[in-house]
C-alpha atoms as an extended CHARMM CRD file, in Angstrom:
* protein
*
       258  EXT
         1         1  VAL       CA            -15.6430000000       21.3430000000       -2.5310000000  PROA      1               0.0000000000
         2         2  GLU       CA            -15.1140000000       20.4850000000        1.0580000000  PROA      2               0.0000000000
         3         3  GLY       CA            -16.9210000000       23.2340000000        2.5070000000  PROA      3               0.0000000000
         4         4  ASP       CA            -20.2080000000       22.4950000000        0.7810000000  PROA      4               0.0000000000
         5         5  VAL       CA            -19.8050000000       18.8340000000        1.7880000000  PROA      5               0.0000000000
         6         6  ILE       CA            -19.7320000000       19.5770000000        5.2870000000  PROA      6               0.0000000000
         7         7  VAL       CA            -22.6700000000       21.8290000000        5.2900000000  PROA      7               0.0000000000
         8         8  ASN       CA            -24.7210000000       18.8390000000        3.2640000000  PROA      8               0.0000000000
         9         9  ALA       CA            -23.2190000000       16.2210000000        5.8490000000  PROA      9               0.0000000000
        10        10  GLN       CA            -24.5360000000       18.3200000000        8.9310000000  PROA      10              0.0000000000
        11        11  GLU       CA            -27.9760000000       18.4560000000        7.1070000000  PROA      11              0.0000000000
        12        12  ALA       CA            -27.7550000000       14.5140000000        6.4520000000  PROA      12              0.0000000000
        13        13  LEU       CA            -26.8850000000       13.6560000000        9.9510000000  PROA      13              0.0000000000
        14        14  ALA       CA            -29.7680000000       16.0710000000       11.2790000000  PROA      14              0.0000000000
        15        15  GLN       CA            -32.2260000000       14.3680000000        8.9630000000  PROA      15              0.0000000000
        16        16  ASN       CA            -30.4830000000       11.1120000000        9.0430000000  PROA      16              0.0000000000
        17        17  ARG       CA            -30.5590000000       10.6090000000        5.3910000000  PROA      17              0.0000000000
        18        18  ALA       CA            -27.9080000000        9.6510000000        2.5650000000  PROA      18              0.0000000000
        19        19  VAL       CA            -27.0710000000       12.3810000000       -0.0870000000  PROA      19              0.0000000000
        20        20  ARG       CA            -25.2070000000       12.4770000000       -3.1890000000  PROA      20              0.0000000000
        21        21  LEU       CA            -23.5190000000       15.7320000000       -4.2990000000  PROA      21              0.0000000000
        22        22  ASP       CA            -22.5130000000       16.0220000000       -7.8580000000  PROA      22              0.0000000000
        23        23  TYR       CA            -20.4590000000       18.6850000000       -9.0560000000  PROA      23              0.0000000000
        24        24  GLY       CA            -19.0400000000       19.4620000000      -12.5980000000  PROA      24              0.0000000000
        25        25  VAL       CA            -17.9820000000       22.4270000000      -14.5230000000  PROA      25              0.0000000000
        26        26  SER       CA            -21.0500000000       22.7960000000      -16.3810000000  PROA      26              0.0000000000
        27        27  ASN       CA            -22.7920000000       23.2780000000      -13.1600000000  PROA      27              0.0000000000
        28        28  SER       CA            -22.7360000000       27.0100000000      -11.9530000000  PROA      28              0.0000000000
        29        29  GLU       CA            -22.5020000000       25.7590000000       -8.5380000000  PROA      29              0.0000000000
        30        30  ALA       CA            -19.0010000000       24.0740000000       -9.2410000000  PROA      30              0.0000000000
        31        31  TRP       CA            -17.3570000000       27.7680000000       -9.2790000000  PROA      31              0.0000000000
        32        32  GLN       CA            -19.3280000000       28.6800000000       -6.2250000000  PROA      32              0.0000000000
        33        33  VAL       CA            -17.7880000000       25.8400000000       -4.0790000000  PROA      33              0.0000000000
        34        34  GLY       CA            -14.2760000000       25.9640000000       -5.9420000000  PROA      34              0.0000000000
        35        35  LEU       CA            -14.4200000000       23.1740000000       -8.3980000000  PROA      35              0.0000000000
        36        36  ALA       CA            -12.8080000000       25.5090000000      -10.9900000000  PROA      36              0.0000000000
        37        37  CYS       CA             -9.9370000000       23.1660000000      -12.2660000000  PROA      37              0.0000000000
        38        38  GLY       CA            -12.2120000000       21.1420000000      -14.4070000000  PROA      38              0.0000000000
        39        39  GLY       CA            -13.7730000000       17.6490000000      -14.3960000000  PROA      39              0.0000000000
        40        40  ARG       CA            -16.7440000000       16.0980000000      -12.2270000000  PROA      40              0.0000000000
        41        41  ILE       CA            -16.7280000000       14.7540000000       -8.6700000000  PROA      41              0.0000000000
        42        42  SER       CA            -19.4840000000       13.0230000000       -6.8380000000  PROA      42              0.0000000000
        43        43  VAL       CA            -19.5600000000       12.7950000000       -3.1080000000  PROA      43              0.0000000000
        44        44  LEU       CA            -21.8830000000       10.4370000000       -1.0060000000  PROA      44              0.0000000000
        45        45  VAL       CA            -22.6080000000       11.2970000000        2.2000000000  PROA      45              0.0000000000
        46        46  GLN       CA            -23.5760000000        8.5040000000        4.4280000000  PROA      46              0.0000000000
        47        47  PRO       CA            -24.6140000000        8.4900000000        8.5140000000  PROA      47              0.0000000000
        48        48  VAL       CA            -23.0950000000        5.6060000000       10.3460000000  PROA      48              0.0000000000
        49        49  ASP       CA            -26.1660000000        3.7560000000       11.5060000000  PROA      49              0.0000000000
        50        50  ALA       CA            -28.0540000000        0.3330000000       10.8490000000  PROA      50              0.0000000000
        51        51  GLN       CA            -29.5550000000        1.8660000000        7.9590000000  PROA      51              0.0000000000
        52        52  HSD       CA            -26.9490000000        3.3340000000        6.0520000000  PROA      52              0.0000000000
        53        53  PHE       CA            -23.2760000000        2.5160000000        6.8150000000  PROA      53              0.0000000000
        54        54  SER       CA            -23.5610000000        0.1600000000        9.7860000000  PROA      54              0.0000000000
        55        55  PRO       CA            -21.2570000000        0.1100000000       12.8170000000  PROA      55              0.0000000000
        56        56  ALA       CA            -21.1700000000       -3.6000000000       12.3410000000  PROA      56              0.0000000000
        57        57  LEU       CA            -20.0020000000       -3.1910000000        8.9110000000  PROA      57              0.0000000000
        58        58  LEU       CA            -17.0980000000       -0.9210000000       10.0380000000  PROA      58              0.0000000000
        59        59  HSD       CA            -15.8590000000       -2.9090000000       12.5770000000  PROA      59              0.0000000000
        60        60  GLN       CA            -15.9310000000       -6.1180000000        9.8290000000  PROA      60              0.0000000000
        61        61  ILE       CA            -13.6390000000       -4.0560000000        7.5640000000  PROA      61              0.0000000000
        62        62  LEU       CA            -11.3260000000       -3.0830000000       10.5450000000  PROA      62              0.0000000000
        63        63  ASP       CA            -11.0920000000       -6.6480000000       11.5700000000  PROA      63              0.0000000000
        64        64  GLU       CA            -10.5790000000       -7.8670000000        8.0020000000  PROA      64              0.0000000000
        65        65  ARG       CA             -7.8850000000       -5.4240000000        7.4360000000  PROA      65              0.0000000000
        66        66  ARG       CA             -6.2250000000       -6.4630000000       10.6620000000  PROA      66              0.0000000000
        67        67  ALA       CA             -6.3300000000      -10.0450000000        9.3420000000  PROA      67              0.0000000000
        68        68  ARG       CA             -4.6620000000       -8.7300000000        6.2300000000  PROA      68              0.0000000000
        69        69  ARG       CA             -8.0030000000       -9.5610000000        4.2420000000  PROA      69              0.0000000000
        70        70  GLY       CA            -10.0170000000       -7.3130000000        1.9230000000  PROA      70              0.0000000000
        71        71  VAL       CA            -13.7840000000       -6.3180000000        1.8390000000  PROA      71              0.0000000000
        72        72  THR       CA            -15.8620000000       -5.4320000000       -0.9680000000  PROA      72              0.0000000000
        73        73  VAL       CA            -18.8370000000       -3.0940000000        0.0820000000  PROA      73              0.0000000000
        74        74  ARG       CA            -21.8740000000       -2.4410000000       -2.0710000000  PROA      74              0.0000000000
        75        75  THR       CA            -23.8500000000        0.5930000000       -1.6650000000  PROA      75              0.0000000000
        76        76  ARG       CA            -27.3540000000        1.2530000000       -3.0990000000  PROA      76              0.0000000000
        77        77  LEU       CA            -27.2030000000        5.1200000000       -4.3150000000  PROA      77              0.0000000000
        78        78  ASP       CA            -31.0060000000        5.4790000000       -4.0000000000  PROA      78              0.0000000000
        79        79  ASP       CA            -31.0930000000        5.1140000000       -0.2940000000  PROA      79              0.0000000000
        80        80  GLY       CA            -27.5690000000        5.0000000000        0.6460000000  PROA      80              0.0000000000
        81        81  GLY       CA            -27.5240000000        1.5570000000        2.4660000000  PROA      81              0.0000000000
        82        82  SER       CA            -24.0000000000       -0.3980000000        2.2470000000  PROA      82              0.0000000000
        83        83  GLU       CA            -23.4420000000       -4.0620000000        2.8170000000  PROA      83              0.0000000000
        84        84  ALA       CA            -20.3770000000       -6.3570000000        2.3150000000  PROA      84              0.0000000000
        85        85  VAL       CA            -20.4950000000       -8.7610000000       -0.5760000000  PROA      85              0.0000000000
        86        86  ALA       CA            -19.0510000000      -12.2520000000       -0.4990000000  PROA      86              0.0000000000
        87        87  GLU       CA            -16.9630000000      -11.7510000000       -3.8330000000  PROA      87              0.0000000000
        88        88  ALA       CA            -15.6140000000       -8.7600000000       -5.7130000000  PROA      88              0.0000000000
        89        89  VAL       CA            -18.1610000000       -7.2770000000       -7.7570000000  PROA      89              0.0000000000
        90        90  THR       CA            -16.9260000000       -5.4070000000      -11.3290000000  PROA      90              0.0000000000
        91        91  GLY       CA            -18.2950000000       -2.2440000000      -12.3690000000  PROA      91              0.0000000000
        92        92  ALA       CA            -20.2880000000       -3.8500000000      -15.2000000000  PROA      92              0.0000000000
        93        93  GLN       CA            -21.8070000000       -6.1760000000      -13.0760000000  PROA      93              0.0000000000
        94        94  ALA       CA            -22.6540000000       -3.3270000000      -10.5020000000  PROA      94              0.0000000000
        95        95  GLY       CA            -24.9200000000       -1.8460000000      -12.9970000000  PROA      95              0.0000000000
        96        96  ASP       CA            -26.8070000000        1.6130000000      -12.3790000000  PROA      96              0.0000000000
        97        97  GLY       CA            -27.6460000000        2.6630000000       -9.0520000000  PROA      97              0.0000000000
        98        98  LEU       CA            -24.7740000000        0.7560000000       -7.1370000000  PROA      98              0.0000000000
        99        99  TYR       CA            -21.3590000000        1.9310000000       -5.8620000000  PROA      99              0.0000000000
       100       100  ILE       CA            -18.6810000000       -0.7410000000       -5.2660000000  PROA      100             0.0000000000
       101       101  ASN       CA            -15.9450000000        0.0190000000       -3.1790000000  PROA      101             0.0000000000
       102       102  SER       CA            -13.0110000000       -2.4570000000       -2.1880000000  PROA      102             0.0000000000
       103       103  TYR       CA            -11.1860000000       -2.0410000000        1.0160000000  PROA      103             0.0000000000
       104       104  ASP       CA             -8.0620000000       -3.7060000000        0.3120000000  PROA      104             0.0000000000
       105       105  PRO       CA             -5.7230000000       -5.1960000000        2.9140000000  PROA      105             0.0000000000
       106       106  PRO       CA             -3.0860000000       -2.6510000000        4.6000000000  PROA      106             0.0000000000
       107       107  LEU       CA              0.0340000000       -2.0710000000        2.5900000000  PROA      107             0.0000000000
       108       108  ARG       CA              3.2030000000       -3.5110000000        4.4320000000  PROA      108             0.0000000000
       109       109  VAL       CA              6.9270000000       -3.2240000000        3.2940000000  PROA      109             0.0000000000
       110       110  ALA       CA              9.7910000000       -5.4130000000        4.8410000000  PROA      110             0.0000000000
       111       111  ILE       CA             13.3170000000       -3.4620000000        4.9250000000  PROA      111             0.0000000000
       112       112  VAL       CA             16.2140000000       -5.9410000000        5.4900000000  PROA      112             0.0000000000
       113       113  GLY       CA             18.9960000000       -3.8640000000        6.8790000000  PROA      113             0.0000000000
       114       114  ALA       CA             19.0720000000       -1.0920000000        9.6430000000  PROA      114             0.0000000000
       115       115  VAL       CA             21.2930000000        1.1460000000        7.5890000000  PROA      115             0.0000000000
       116       116  HSD       CA             21.0180000000        4.7600000000        6.6600000000  PROA      116             0.0000000000
       117       117  ILE       CA             19.0550000000        4.3690000000        3.6210000000  PROA      117             0.0000000000
       118       118  ALA       CA             16.3740000000        2.5200000000        5.9580000000  PROA      118             0.0000000000
       119       119  GLN       CA             16.4230000000        5.4090000000        8.3770000000  PROA      119             0.0000000000
       120       120  ALA       CA             15.5010000000        7.7930000000        5.5200000000  PROA      120             0.0000000000
       121       121  LEU       CA             12.9480000000        5.0920000000        3.8110000000  PROA      121             0.0000000000
       122       122  VAL       CA             10.8600000000        4.1480000000        6.8770000000  PROA      122             0.0000000000
       123       123  PRO       CA              9.4410000000        7.8130000000        7.6300000000  PROA      123             0.0000000000
       124       124  LEU       CA              8.7640000000        8.0790000000        3.8500000000  PROA      124             0.0000000000
       125       125  VAL       CA              6.6500000000        4.8040000000        3.5030000000  PROA      125             0.0000000000
       126       126  GLU       CA              4.8320000000        5.4050000000        6.7290000000  PROA      126             0.0000000000
       127       127  ALA       CA              3.6120000000        8.8150000000        5.2520000000  PROA      127             0.0000000000
       128       128  MET       CA              2.6940000000        7.0150000000        2.2040000000  PROA      128             0.0000000000
       129       129  GLY       CA              0.5380000000        4.4280000000        4.3150000000  PROA      129             0.0000000000
       130       130  TYR       CA              2.9880000000        1.2300000000        4.5820000000  PROA      130             0.0000000000
       131       131  ALA       CA              3.3750000000       -0.3810000000        7.8460000000  PROA      131             0.0000000000
       132       132  PRO       CA              7.1100000000       -1.0050000000        7.9550000000  PROA      132             0.0000000000
       133       133  PHE       CA              8.9770000000       -4.0940000000        9.1060000000  PROA      133             0.0000000000
       134       134  VAL       CA             12.8360000000       -3.5780000000        9.8820000000  PROA      134             0.0000000000
       135       135  ILE       CA             14.8790000000       -6.6170000000       10.0110000000  PROA      135             0.0000000000
       136       136  ASP       CA             18.6470000000       -6.8480000000       11.3100000000  PROA      136             0.0000000000
       137       137  PRO       CA             20.2290000000       -9.5460000000       13.1610000000  PROA      137             0.0000000000
       138       138  ARG       CA             23.4650000000       -7.4720000000       13.6600000000  PROA      138             0.0000000000
       139       139  GLY       CA             22.7050000000       -5.7240000000       17.0490000000  PROA      139             0.0000000000
       140       140  ALA       CA             25.0410000000       -2.7210000000       16.3800000000  PROA      140             0.0000000000
       141       141  PHE       CA             23.2840000000       -1.5680000000       13.2380000000  PROA      141             0.0000000000
       142       142  ALA       CA             19.6130000000       -1.8320000000       14.8640000000  PROA      142             0.0000000000
       143       143  SER       CA             20.2030000000       -0.2590000000       18.2290000000  PROA      143             0.0000000000
       144       144  GLY       CA             18.6860000000        3.1260000000       18.6770000000  PROA      144             0.0000000000
       145       145  ARG       CA             18.1850000000        4.0910000000       15.0520000000  PROA      145             0.0000000000
       146       146  PHE       CA             14.3090000000        3.9290000000       14.7130000000  PROA      146             0.0000000000
       147       147  HSD       CA             12.1200000000        5.7850000000       16.8710000000  PROA      147             0.0000000000
       148       148  GLY       CA              8.8830000000        3.5730000000       17.9570000000  PROA      148             0.0000000000
       149       149  LEU       CA              9.8740000000        0.7330000000       15.7630000000  PROA      149             0.0000000000
       150       150  ASP       CA             11.2170000000       -2.5350000000       17.0480000000  PROA      150             0.0000000000
       151       151  VAL       CA             13.9320000000       -3.9030000000       14.6400000000  PROA      151             0.0000000000
       152       152  SER       CA             13.7450000000       -7.6960000000       14.2860000000  PROA      152             0.0000000000
       153       153  PRO       CA             16.9720000000       -9.4720000000       15.4200000000  PROA      153             0.0000000000
       154       154  LEU       CA             16.0290000000      -12.8500000000       13.3820000000  PROA      154             0.0000000000
       155       155  TRP       CA             17.6760000000      -13.7860000000       10.3670000000  PROA      155             0.0000000000
       156       156  PRO       CA             16.0590000000      -12.5980000000        7.3900000000  PROA      156             0.0000000000
       157       157  ASP       CA             14.4280000000      -15.6860000000        5.9850000000  PROA      157             0.0000000000
       158       158  GLU       CA             13.0320000000      -16.6760000000        9.4560000000  PROA      158             0.0000000000
       159       159  ALA       CA             11.5970000000      -13.0230000000        9.9960000000  PROA      159             0.0000000000
       160       160  LEU       CA              9.7320000000      -13.0210000000        6.5170000000  PROA      160             0.0000000000
       161       161  GLN       CA              8.5580000000      -16.6450000000        7.2050000000  PROA      161             0.0000000000
       162       162  ALA       CA              6.9940000000      -15.3850000000       10.1110000000  PROA      162             0.0000000000
       163       163  TRP       CA              5.6610000000      -11.9890000000        8.4650000000  PROA      163             0.0000000000
       164       164  LYS       CA              4.2580000000      -13.9490000000        5.6500000000  PROA      164             0.0000000000
       165       165  PRO       CA              4.6880000000      -11.3900000000        2.6670000000  PROA      165             0.0000000000
       166       166  ASP       CA              1.4320000000      -11.3230000000        0.6150000000  PROA      166             0.0000000000
       167       167  SER       CA              0.0800000000       -9.2970000000       -2.5980000000  PROA      167             0.0000000000
       168       168  ARG       CA              0.0190000000       -6.0980000000       -0.3830000000  PROA      168             0.0000000000
       169       169  SER       CA              3.6380000000       -6.6480000000        0.4470000000  PROA      169             0.0000000000
       170       170  ALA       CA              7.0810000000       -5.3390000000       -0.6510000000  PROA      170             0.0000000000
       171       171  VAL       CA             10.3700000000       -6.5780000000        0.4600000000  PROA      171             0.0000000000
       172       172  ILE       CA             13.7330000000       -4.3720000000        0.0920000000  PROA      172             0.0000000000
       173       173  THR       CA             17.1100000000       -5.5550000000        0.7920000000  PROA      173             0.0000000000
       174       174  LEU       CA             19.6290000000       -2.9500000000        1.7020000000  PROA      174             0.0000000000
       175       175  THR       CA             22.7460000000       -4.6320000000        3.3310000000  PROA      175             0.0000000000
       176       176  HSD       CA             24.8530000000       -5.4960000000        0.5710000000  PROA      176             0.0000000000
       177       177  ASP       CA             25.5780000000       -8.7410000000        2.2730000000  PROA      177             0.0000000000
       178       178  PRO       CA             24.6630000000      -11.9200000000        0.5450000000  PROA      178             0.0000000000
       179       179  LYS       CA             24.5320000000      -13.7140000000        3.9260000000  PROA      179             0.0000000000
       180       180  LEU       CA             21.5380000000      -11.4430000000        4.7310000000  PROA      180             0.0000000000
       181       181  ASP       CA             20.0830000000      -10.3760000000        1.4700000000  PROA      181             0.0000000000
       182       182  ASP       CA             20.1050000000      -13.5700000000       -0.5240000000  PROA      182             0.0000000000
       183       183  PRO       CA             17.7450000000      -15.4600000000        2.2960000000  PROA      183             0.0000000000
       184       184  ALA       CA             15.4920000000      -12.9060000000        2.2560000000  PROA      184             0.0000000000
       185       185  LEU       CA             15.1810000000      -12.5470000000       -1.6020000000  PROA      185             0.0000000000
       186       186  SER       CA             14.3140000000      -16.2290000000       -1.9270000000  PROA      186             0.0000000000
       187       187  THR       CA             11.7280000000      -16.0500000000        0.6420000000  PROA      187             0.0000000000
       188       188  ALA       CA             10.3820000000      -13.0170000000       -1.1440000000  PROA      188             0.0000000000
       189       189  LEU       CA             10.5360000000      -15.0140000000       -4.4150000000  PROA      189             0.0000000000
       190       190  ALA       CA              8.5380000000      -17.5400000000       -3.0480000000  PROA      190             0.0000000000
       191       191  SER       CA              5.7450000000      -15.1150000000       -2.0490000000  PROA      191             0.0000000000
       192       192  PRO       CA              3.3020000000      -13.0320000000       -4.0400000000  PROA      192             0.0000000000
       193       193  ALA       CA              4.7830000000       -9.8580000000       -2.8500000000  PROA      193             0.0000000000
       194       194  PHE       CA              4.2300000000       -7.3140000000       -5.4740000000  PROA      194             0.0000000000
       195       195  TYR       CA              7.6000000000       -5.5070000000       -5.2720000000  PROA      195             0.0000000000
       196       196  ILE       CA             11.0580000000       -7.0670000000       -4.4960000000  PROA      196             0.0000000000
       197       197  ALA       CA             14.2280000000       -4.9600000000       -4.6470000000  PROA      197             0.0000000000
       198       198  ALA       CA             17.6650000000       -5.2070000000       -3.6490000000  PROA      198             0.0000000000
       199       199  LEU       CA             20.3090000000       -2.3940000000       -3.3280000000  PROA      199             0.0000000000
       200       200  GLY       CA             23.7770000000       -2.8290000000       -4.9590000000  PROA      200             0.0000000000
       201       201  SER       CA             25.5040000000       -1.9770000000       -8.3810000000  PROA      201             0.0000000000
       202       202  ARG       CA             24.9040000000       -3.6840000000      -11.5900000000  PROA      202             0.0000000000
       203       203  LYS       CA             27.8740000000       -5.8310000000      -11.1730000000  PROA      203             0.0000000000
       204       204  THR       CA             26.7650000000       -6.9640000000       -7.7320000000  PROA      204             0.0000000000
       205       205  HSD       CA             23.3980000000       -7.6940000000       -8.8470000000  PROA      205             0.0000000000
       206       206  GLY       CA             24.5980000000       -9.9210000000      -11.9310000000  PROA      206             0.0000000000
       207       207  ALA       CA             26.6310000000      -11.7760000000       -9.1350000000  PROA      207             0.0000000000
       208       208  ARG       CA             23.4120000000      -11.9740000000       -7.0000000000  PROA      208             0.0000000000
       209       209  LEU       CA             21.2940000000      -13.1320000000       -9.8040000000  PROA      209             0.0000000000
       210       210  GLU       CA             23.9310000000      -16.0130000000      -10.5340000000  PROA      210             0.0000000000
       211       211  ARG       CA             23.9040000000      -17.2070000000       -6.8270000000  PROA      211             0.0000000000
       212       212  LEU       CA             19.9730000000      -17.1450000000       -6.7320000000  PROA      212             0.0000000000
       213       213  LYS       CA             19.7530000000      -19.0050000000      -10.1440000000  PROA      213             0.0000000000
       214       214  ALA       CA             22.1040000000      -21.7060000000       -8.6910000000  PROA      214             0.0000000000
       215       215  GLN       CA             19.4180000000      -22.1490000000       -5.9940000000  PROA      215             0.0000000000
       216       216  GLY       CA             16.9700000000      -22.9370000000       -8.6330000000  PROA      216             0.0000000000
       217       217  PHE       CA             15.2660000000      -19.7710000000       -9.6190000000  PROA      217             0.0000000000
       218       218  ASP       CA             14.5090000000      -19.2400000000      -13.3860000000  PROA      218             0.0000000000
       219       219  ASP       CA             14.9060000000      -16.0570000000      -15.3060000000  PROA      219             0.0000000000
       220       220  GLU       CA             11.3190000000      -15.1340000000      -15.2930000000  PROA      220             0.0000000000
       221       221  GLN       CA             11.2040000000      -15.2350000000      -11.1940000000  PROA      221             0.0000000000
       222       222  LEU       CA             14.4420000000      -13.5050000000      -11.1200000000  PROA      222             0.0000000000
       223       223  ALA       CA             13.0930000000      -10.6000000000      -13.1920000000  PROA      223             0.0000000000
       224       224  ARG       CA             10.6380000000       -9.8270000000      -10.3020000000  PROA      224             0.0000000000
       225       225  ILE       CA             13.7290000000       -8.4450000000       -8.2300000000  PROA      225             0.0000000000
       226       226  HSD       CA             14.5680000000       -4.6650000000       -9.0400000000  PROA      226             0.0000000000
       227       227  GLY       CA             17.6840000000       -4.3350000000       -9.1610000000  PROA      227             0.0000000000
       228       228  PRO       CA             19.7910000000       -1.9940000000       -8.4260000000  PROA      228             0.0000000000
       229       229  ALA       CA             16.5570000000       -0.7990000000       -6.2570000000  PROA      229             0.0000000000
       230       230  GLY       CA             14.9730000000        2.5230000000       -7.2750000000  PROA      230             0.0000000000
       231       231  LEU       CA             14.4590000000        4.5720000000      -10.2060000000  PROA      231             0.0000000000
       232       232  SER       CA             17.3960000000        6.0330000000      -12.1050000000  PROA      232             0.0000000000
       233       233  ILE       CA             17.3720000000        9.7100000000      -10.9850000000  PROA      233             0.0000000000
       234       234  GLY       CA             20.8510000000        9.9600000000      -10.1470000000  PROA      234             0.0000000000
       235       235  ALA       CA             20.4250000000        9.7500000000       -6.2360000000  PROA      235             0.0000000000
       236       236  LYS       CA             23.4100000000       10.0110000000       -4.1750000000  PROA      236             0.0000000000
       237       237  THR       CA             22.3950000000       10.5780000000       -0.4600000000  PROA      237             0.0000000000
       238       238  PRO       CA             20.5170000000        8.0240000000        1.7120000000  PROA      238             0.0000000000
       239       239  ALA       CA             17.4570000000       10.2830000000        1.5080000000  PROA      239             0.0000000000
       240       240  GLU       CA             17.5160000000       10.7450000000       -2.0600000000  PROA      240             0.0000000000
       241       241  ILE       CA             17.9870000000        6.9190000000       -2.6590000000  PROA      241             0.0000000000
       242       242  ALA       CA             15.0790000000        6.3550000000       -0.4630000000  PROA      242             0.0000000000
       243       243  VAL       CA             12.8410000000        8.5550000000       -2.5190000000  PROA      243             0.0000000000
       244       244  SER       CA             13.9540000000        6.7390000000       -5.6470000000  PROA      244             0.0000000000
       245       245  ILE       CA             12.9440000000        3.1940000000       -3.9720000000  PROA      245             0.0000000000
       246       246  ALA       CA              9.3380000000        4.4900000000       -2.7610000000  PROA      246             0.0000000000
       247       247  ALA       CA              8.8440000000        5.9040000000       -6.2840000000  PROA      247             0.0000000000
       248       248  GLN       CA              9.5800000000        2.5290000000       -7.9170000000  PROA      248             0.0000000000
       249       249  MET       CA              7.6630000000        0.8090000000       -5.3050000000  PROA      249             0.0000000000
       250       250  THR       CA              4.7640000000        3.0420000000       -5.9860000000  PROA      250             0.0000000000
       251       251  ALA       CA              5.0000000000        2.4730000000       -9.8690000000  PROA      251             0.0000000000
       252       252  ALA       CA              4.9610000000       -1.2870000000       -9.3390000000  PROA      252             0.0000000000
       253       253  LEU       CA              1.8880000000       -1.2020000000       -6.9180000000  PROA      253             0.0000000000
       254       254  ARG       CA             -0.2870000000        1.1730000000       -8.9790000000  PROA      254             0.0000000000
       255       255  MET       CA              0.6660000000        0.2890000000      -12.4020000000  PROA      255             0.0000000000
       256       256  GLY       CA              0.3980000000       -3.3760000000      -11.3990000000  PROA      256             0.0000000000
       257       257  GLU       CA             -3.4620000000       -2.5750000000      -10.3950000000  PROA      257             0.0000000000
       258       258  SER       CA             -4.3630000000       -0.9440000000      -13.7290000000  PROA      258             0.0000000000
């Protein structure tokens, strides 16, 4: 339907008005614009101006996202005017004639260990919309492996405490070294990170859980760690393992939202 939306958007800009476009398989126009796969779709076209979607609102959303906070926007469908609301509004509260959209804080992922899997994982998560943060105090591992991305030389617990994982953050440890992975996992478990994972065999992960349990973490807390990291897809190469981790992280995010 993109072509039809563009035509209507140009008309909306010329007339300085908002317009709602509805397409469905029962509508003969749907076939003309290419919606032949079934279902229905509604598109709201709004000019960016004081009357509709204001520049101030756009800047507010960008500022809040930079501060890792979300913004809920309520739009009146009758005139296309949008405004930020102080608290999240559910669909039931919205009622007829209103559209509620949440602009969530950006997704972030901390990767402990500048290893080959990290080299494959970084561009993958970037394509998925995450901001990656690679940590490795071992200079020989970190040097020159990531284009345009600085590797934190701090110890993982120090780096993560400064990074401050939130509910839109994931933490993945890849070093197989308890001196690096365990402090990172301890810091992650004390945070609301939505996904925590550690690379290693089941035997390695069992020993890891025993060490963390000795630090005071209980079974419920330790169950948050996905170990071995990644979905079981028979992955062998660094790229395949990166895909399995990214897929498991996506499942944790999306299934947690539902």
